[in-house]
N, C-alpha and C positions, 0 to 999 in steps of 0.2 A: 504494500500500500504506500503510495507516495506521501511523505510526511516530512515535517521539520519541527524540531523542538527548540524554542527560543528562550533565553534567560529573561526573567521578569514576567510580570502579569500584565498583559495588555488591558487597557481600558476598553472593554467590549462595547460599552454604550457609546463612547466617543467614536470608536471604529464603525459602529452601526450607522452613525450620522455622517462620518467624514471619510470613509474609505474611498479612495479614488476609483473611478469606474473604467478607466482606460479610454480609448482602446490601446492595446499593446500589440506589437507586431514582432514575430520571430520567424525568420526564414519563410517557411510555407504556412505559417499559422497566424491568425489574428484572434484576439480575445477581448472581451469586455465583461464587466460585472453587470448583471441584470438586476440584482436586488440583494438586500441584506435583511435577515430576519433574526431578531434578538429573542432568546428564550426568556421565560419568566425569571426574575431575580438576576438577570444579566449573567447567567451561568455559561451559556453557549451562544455562538454567533454562527448562523448559516449564511454562506455567501454563494449565491447562484451566479454562474458564469456561462457564457456561450463561447465556444472555441470553434472557429471555422478553420478546418485543416483538410487539405486535399479536396476541396470543393464540397465538403459536408459539414453540417453543424453538429457539434457534440455539446450536450448540456451537462455540465459538472456542478456538483454542490460541494463546497469546501467547508469543513467544520473547523471552527476556531474555539478552543476550550482551554481551561486551566488545568494543570496537573501539578499540584503542590505550588511551588513558587515560579513555575515555568508556564509558558504558553505553547500549546500544541496546535499545529496546522496540518490538516490531512484531508483526503477525500472522504466524504461522508459515505460509509459503506452501504447505507440503505438504498442509495441510487446507483445502479450499475451503469458505469460509463467506461468505454474503452480507454485504457491508460496510455494514450498517445503522447508523443513529445510535447505537443501543445497543451494537453491537459496537465501534464506534470509542470510545465512552465507557468500555468496560471496558479497552481498551488504555490509554487516558489514566489510568484509575484505578490500574492496575498501575504506570504510570510515577510517579504521585504517591506511591504507597505506598513506592517505592524510596528516597525521601528518608530513611526510617528505617533504611536499610541502607547508607548511605554515599554516596548520590548527591547531587549539587548541583542547580542549576537546569537548566532545559531549554536546550539549545544551539540545536536546530532541531527542528521538528515540522510535520506537516501536519494536526494535530489542533487545531482552532481554540480549544477550551477550555483548552488548555495554554499558549497564547500569552499574553503579558502584555498590559496595556492599551495599550502603545505599538506593538504589532505590527499 
């Protein structure tokens, strides 16, 4: 499952209101955020995105949640979506954008583009 764990707890309510919507372009893919949905008591944030890659639209849902003192960004497993490069990049983009909402650097990830040059 594509994911990233970031240090610090993101302000999910602020991200719900202020997360940039794109569009972002990467090689053969373009993506944009369609909407954000905040769970009761601001425990989780669902970010819906559309990724157009190879001429077809893929609809991904990214889950942002807290785990202890960290913030976890991953594909929401309830919605099955092909894990293409563009879908993985939108997960990484959401993780990057959370830096504006209180998150620090990436602790662990399986998204290569979020790893530092030493990884």
